[in-house]
N, C-alpha and C positions, 0 to 999 in steps of 0.2 A: 844292442845285439850286435852280433859281431857280422858285418856284412850287410847291414838291416839297417841301425841306425847312426845317423849322425848329429853330432852336437856341437855347436860352437859359439863362443861368446868374450864381450870384448866392453874394458872400461877403460875409460879415460877422462883425467880429473887432473883440471888446473887451477893453480890459485894463487892470486899474482895479487903483493903490497906492493905498492907505489907511494910513497913520500912525498906532499907537493905543499909548499908555503904559498900562503894567499894574503893579500893586506884586503881590508875593505877601510871605508870609511866611516866610522861611528859616530853616535852623537858623544861630545865630550861632557866631561862629568856635570862640569857648570851648567851648563846648557838644559840640564836633566832636572834640575829646579829653576828654570827659567832665567836664567842669570847668562846673557849676553853680554858680558862686560866687556872692552876692547873687540866686538863684533859689530861689524854693520849696525848702524840706527835701527831699530826696532818697535815698528809703529803699529799703533791701538786700532785695529777696524770697527771699531762701535765709541771712537773717540776723535768727531773731526771738527772744524772751526768753520766759520761762514761759507766761507770759499770750497768748503766739501773736503780741505784735506786733514789728511790722518795726523793727530798728534802724537810724539816718539812717546814711548812706554818712560816713566821717570826711571832713573838710574840704567837703562837698556834692560830692564829687569822685569818679567811679566809676572804677577802676583800669584804668590801660593792659590790664594780663592778663586782665579781663573782657570789655571788648569786642568781639563777633564778627567774625571776617575779613571775613564776608560784608557786615558792614555797612559796613566798614572801607574796600573797593571801592567802593561801593553810594552814601557819602557824596561824593565831588565831584565825583556829576552835580545837586548841587544848588550855586547861585552860591555866593558870597558875597555877605553883606549890602553893597549901597552906600547905603543913606539908615539910615543908625544910628540916625536922633532919633526914628523912626515903628515905634511899637511892633505897629502894624498891619501894617504894609508894608515892612519893611525891604529890599525888595530892589527897585528900579525899572527897566523894562527900554522902551523904543521898538520896538515891534513891525509890519513893513510887510509886512500880510497880502493874499498875491495872489490876483487873480481873473483868470483865463480864461477865456473865452468866444468860441467859433467855429461859424460854421455856412456849408455849402457847397451850394449849390444846384444840379444839372445837370436839364435838362429839353429830350429833341428831340422831334421831330414828323415823319413823314415819309410821305405821299399814296403808297404804292405803288402802287395803281391809281385809277381814278374812282372805285371803291367801296371798298376796303381804305387801312386809313389807322391807323400804328402811332405808340404814344405810349412812350416810355421815360424816366423820372425819378428818378433817384438824389439822397437826400439825408443830410447827414453831419452831425452838431455833436457839439461835447466841453465841455464846464466844467468846470473846474477849480477849485476853492478850498479854500487853505491856511491853516488857524488857527494861530497859531505864538506859542510860549508855551515854558515854562522846564521841567527837569528830564524832558523826553522828554514831556512833554503835549500837542504840538501835534496834530492831525491834518488828512489828505487826505480832502477830499469830490469823488472823477470819477463824472462822470455822461459817457457817451458812448456814445449812440440811434446808429443808422444804418438807414435803410429804402431800399427800392428797390422801382421800380414798372411793369410793362412789360404794356401794355394795346393789343388789337386789337379796330379798330371795321370792320364790313365791314356795307355798304349788301346785303339781300337782294334789296329789293325797293324799289319808288316808297313802299312802306308800311312794311316793315320794317326794323330795324336790329338787328345782334347786337354786343353788346360782350365780348369775353373779356377778362378783368384776372387777372393774378399778383401778388401781392404780400410783403414778408419784409420785416418791422420787427425789429432786435433791439436789446434795452434791456440795457445794462451799468453796474453801478453800483459803486461800490468808496467803503469808508470805510476806511482806514490811517491806523494809530498813526505814528506819529514814529519812527523806527528803524524802520521794515518790514523783513527781511532778515536782520538781524545775531544771531547765536544768543548774546544779550547772557547768559540765563540760566548758559552753559556757562562762561563768562568767570567771572561773579559767584560761582559753585560754589554753583548751586539749580539744581532738576532744571525739565527741562522734558518734555513727550508731544507733543512737535509731531508731527504726523501729512504736514507737506511743508516743508523747507525755506524756502519762502516764507512763509510764516506765523511765521515768529520773528522776536521782537520784544524789548523788554525786559517784563520783567514788572512788573504793577499794587501797588505800597508804597502803601497808603494811612494815612496818617499825621495822626491825630489835633490839631486846632489849628497845622499848618503845611502848605507845599504837597507836596502827593503825587507821586509819583514813577509814569511809565509808559503815562499816559493810563488809560483807562477798560477795563476788562476784556472788555467785548465785542466789542471790533475784534478783527484785521480783521474783513470783513463783502465776499465777494464774491458778487453777486447776475447773474445775466445768464437773462431773457427771449429767446424768440423765439416771433412768433406770425407764421404763413405764413396769406396766402387766396387762395380759388382762387372767382375771382367769373366766371357767364355770365350775361347778361341782352338779354333779346327785348324789343324795343318794338316795335310793333303802333298804327298811326295807322289807325283806320278813324270816316271821316265823323265823327261830335261825339265820338268818344271816342278817350282816347290807352291804352292797354293795356302795363303791361310784367310780365313773368313774369322770375323769377331763381333760381338756383341759389347759395347762397355755403356756403361749404366752408372752416371756420376750425381752425386746429392750433395748439394751446397747448404750450408748454415753459418749463421755469423750474427752473433750478438753482439754491438760496441755500445757501452756505456758511458757516458762521459760527462757527467752535468755540474758543469761551466760556473764557476762563483756562487755555487749554492751555499759558500759558509759567507759570502760577501767577499768584495774588494773595494780596495779605499785608496783615493789617491789625494796626495798633499805637493802642491806643486808650489805653495807662499804667496799665492796672489793677495792676501789679507793683511800680513805685515810687515810685506814693502810699500812704500807710498803709493796712496794711489792711483791705480792705473800700471805699477811693477811690481814686480816678483822680488822678492827675498832672494838671499843668497840659497836657502834650501830650504823645504817644507816644514821642518820639525816646529818653528815656533807652533805656523799654523796646526800642528799635529799637535804642540801642547794644549791649545785652546779650543780642539775640538773642531774645528775645520774643513773640513774634507771641500774641496772645488769639484770632487767629484764620487759617488757613489753607485755600487752595482749589488744588487742579489738575483738568485734565479729563485723564479715561482714555478713551481715541481709540480703545480696541477696538471698540465697534461704533458708535462716530459715522462718521457719511456727511452731504453735503450731500440737503437737500430737494430731490429730482428729480420736479416733478410734470408728468404731461400729461393732454391733455384734448384733443378733439376736437367741434367742434362743426356740426350740419348745417340748415342753413336756407333753406326754401324759400319765393318770396310770389308775390304776384301785387297787383297797384294800378292800378286803372282811374280816369281823370280822364275825367268826362262834360260836355258844355257843353250840357244840357239846351235853354235858350236862352240868347241875350244877358244874362239878368237873374240866370240860375241857372246854377250851376256843383257841381257832386255828385263827391265825391274818395270811393270805397270800395278798399279793398284787407285783405288776410290775409297773414300770418306767421305759418310753421309752423315752430318752434323747436326742435334737437332738442340740447339736453346731452348729451354723450354720457358714458362712464365716466371719472372722473377716478382715475388711478392713480400709483403711486409706482412708478420704473424699477426698482426695485432691491429695491420690494417691502416696504420698512421703514414701519410702521404699523400700530397696533394700534386697538381704542374698549373701551371696557367696556358689559359685556351687564349692563344695569340686573336682568332678570330670573332671571339665575342668580349674580349676583354673580362675574363672572371677566371678566379683562381678556384679550380676544381677539385672537388672532395671526393672520395669514397662514400657512397650514399649510406654505409654500416657505421659511419661516424655521427655521434650526436654530441653536439654540443651545447650547454647550458644557459646562452644567450645567440645574439645576432651578430655577425662580421660587422665590420661597420666598412665595407668594401664589396665591391659586387663579384659573387661568389655564384655556385651552385654547387650540388651533390647529383653524380650519377653512378649508378648499377658497372663501377669500375674497381677490377679487385689484381690484378695484372700491372706490376711498372711498366712491363713491354713485353710485346707482342712475343710467341715463340717463332724462331727461325726454320721453316718446313723443306726452306729449299737450299739446303747450306751443302753442294756438294763440292766435295775437295779432290782432283785427279792430280795422279803423280807419275812421271814418267820416269825410265833414266835409262844410262846404257853403257856401257865399256868395251871399248872395244882393242884388241893388240892386230894391227894391222898386220904385223911377219909374224903373229907366231911365237914369239916369245916375250920375253918379262920388261924388257928393254924400253918397249914406247907401250904407252896406252893414251888414250882419248878416251874422256868421261864426259858424259851430260845430264843434266838432271833438270828436271821443272817441277814447280808443287805449288798445290795451295793452301793456306792453311787459315782458317777463319779462329779470327780471335772471341773475346768476353768482354761485356760492358766493363768499362771504370766503378770499383766502387765506391769511390767517394762522392760518383754524381749521385748515383742511387743515396747514400748516406745524405746527400743534402737533399735531395727530394725529401725524406723518411722526418727531417729536424728544419729544415730552414724557413717554411714556410710556417705562418700563424694561424693556431696557438699552440704547435708543437715545442718549442722553445721559448719563452718570454722571461723577460727578469725586468726588474726594476732598475732604471737607468736615470740615477737624478744629475744635474749637471748646475753647478752653480754661476752664476754672474763672478764675476771676477772684480765686479768694484763693490759690491756688497755681499757678504757671507750672508745664504741663502739654506744652507743643509748645518743640521745639526750629526755630530760622528754615530753613525748606527741608527738612527732615524728614519725609519722608511714610515711610508704609508700605509694604513690597515691594507690586505693586499688583497684587491679585486680585481682577479684575472679579467675579466673584461673589460677594464679600463686598459689592461697592460697590450690590449691585442691593438697593433699599430693601423692608425686612419690612414696611411701612405704607407703601406708595407714594402718591403726591399727583402727581396729572399732569390734564390737560386735554383732551377731545377732544370729538370731535362723533358722531353717532347716525347710521349708514349707514340704517338703516332711516327714519328719519323725516327725514334731510336731505332737503331739497329747493327748486327755484329758486322762490323769490320773485317777484310781478311788482307792477307798479302799476298802475291804473286812474288816467287825467286825461279830463278833460272843460271845455267852456268853451263858453260862450254871449258875445256878445260886438255891439256895436253901435258903428259906426263914423260920425264925422259931420262935415263940412267946415262950417266957420263962416264970417261975413263977417272980412276983415281978415286971410284966411291963417291963421285957429286950426281945429286940427281936434281934436277933441272924444272919448273913447274911454269906454264903459261895458262890464266883464265880469264874467261869473261864472267863477270858475274852481273847479274840485273836484279831490280825487285822494281816492285809498283805495288803502292797502298789504295786500296778502295774504300771509300766509307768511312772512313778512321775518324774517330771523334774530334768533335773540337767544340770550343767554347764560343761563343757571340752574345753580344747585348743585341736584344730582342725587342727591348722599348727604350732605345737611343732618343739622346733629345738632342732632334736636327733641326733644322741646321745647326750648325753651331754659330753661336753667338750672342753677347748682353741678354740682362734682363732674368726673368725666372725659368730655369732649367726644367723644372717641370711641365710650365706651359706648351713647351715644342715637344713633347713625348707622344706615342701616339694615344697612350690611357694613363693622362696625367695623374691619377691619384695613385697608380704601381710605381 
C-alpha cells in the first residue's frame, strides 16, 4: 500500500569447497590376517614360561583361530594402505570439506493509522560444516538459529510514545558423528545402551599409534535454546527532558543432550602383546586378540538431557536532560530480577559442606540407597532469585566553550551478569546417579577384559562409593556485577585531526570462581583421601 506499507527482504548464500590432502597410519594388509613378519617380536599373553615371561608367537603370527570375530568385522572400516613407502602416513586421501551457510531476513512495516505502526521481522540462518576423514571419524557441525520480532508503536500524544515488542530466538546446535543413525554395534556384535535410535553410531575404537575409528565418544550433541522477550516502553518528551520507562521480561529454556559413550568406547594400547611389563609398538595385535586394556559404556537408567529454565524481570527508567546548549546529562536506573533457575525434571544435586552430604530435591526417587552420605530436601531452585539488583547509570557531555571543537565526556554504569551455564549443567549431570557408566580397566600384566563383554547392567552397583563431582553452592551462588567508569577529553585540531584522552576504570564484584572445597590438606605423602575433610568424597 503506497505510503503505508514497506517490505524488505535479504538473502545470502555461501558455499565453500576446499580440498585437503590428509595422511593416516592404517594397519598393513598382512597385519589384518595376523601376520607380523618383519615387525618387532609379538608375544602371546596366554603363554608364559615358569618365570612369567611371555613366549613369542610362532613365526610372529597370530593364529587365525585366535582373531576375534568382532575385530574381523571392524577391520574393513580401515582403508587399505596406498602409500607404502611412508611409515608415518601409509594412506593418503584428498578430502573436500564442504561449508554451507545461508542467511534469510524479511521485514515488513505497516502504518495502521496515523498513530499506529506495526513492524514484523523474521530471520533465519544455517551453517553446516562437515569435516571428512577416514574410519567414520568425520563430524558435522550444524548451527541453525531462528528469530522473530513483532513490534507495535503507538503515539499516545505529541509528547508520549508507546512501544510494545515481543521477540523469540531459537538456537539449535548439533555436533554429529559420521555414520549417525546406523546401529553399528549390533552389526559388529557389540553392546549398546542407546536411549533412542537417533543416537545410533559407530563405537569409538582408540588404537595406540594407529588411526582410530568412530570419532570422539562425546558425540552426538544436541543443544537447543529458546529465548522469549516481552518489552513495553514509554517515551515522554517534556521540554529539555526525554524520559523512558520500560518493563522487560525474558524467559530462557535450554535442553542439552549429550549421551557420551552410549555406543561404547574401547582402548587398545598394546600392553598384552609386548613382553610382560612393556607395550607393543601399536595396539593392533591386542585388537586382533580382542583384548582391550579399557572399555566404557553408558548406563542410561537415569541419564536425561539437562533442561534448564529461568525467567528474568527488568524495569528501568532513563532521563536525558539538555541542561544548557553546552551541557547534556544522562541518568538512569535499572532493576534486574534474575528469577529461579530450575531443572525441568528436577535432576540436580549439590554438596553440603556443613554436613558432608550430597543433597537432592525430595521429588527425586531412586530404587536403591546411595552408598554415601546424602539426604533429600524440599528444594527446587538451583539458584535463589536476585531481588536487590539495582543498576544505576550516570553520564554527561560538556562543551565548555560552546563550540564543537572541545568536549568533556564522563560516564558511570553498573551491569549485572548471569550465572555461567556450564556450572549449572555440571550440577545437573555430574552427581551420581545422573551420569553413570561402566568403566572397566584391565591390569597391564594379565588381560582381564574381553572385547565388548560387560557385566549385566546393575545401576546400583555403578553408583560410586567415593563419588567425585563438580557442583555449585545454591546458598552463595549469586549474580556478579561490574562497575565501569570513564572520563575523557576530545579536541578537534587543525588539519582535520582529532585527539582524544580518556581515563577508563572497571571493578568486578562477586564474580564466579571455581575452588576445591574438599582438598587434601596439608600436602604430604600417604593416602590422599585421609587428608580430606570428608574422606569418602
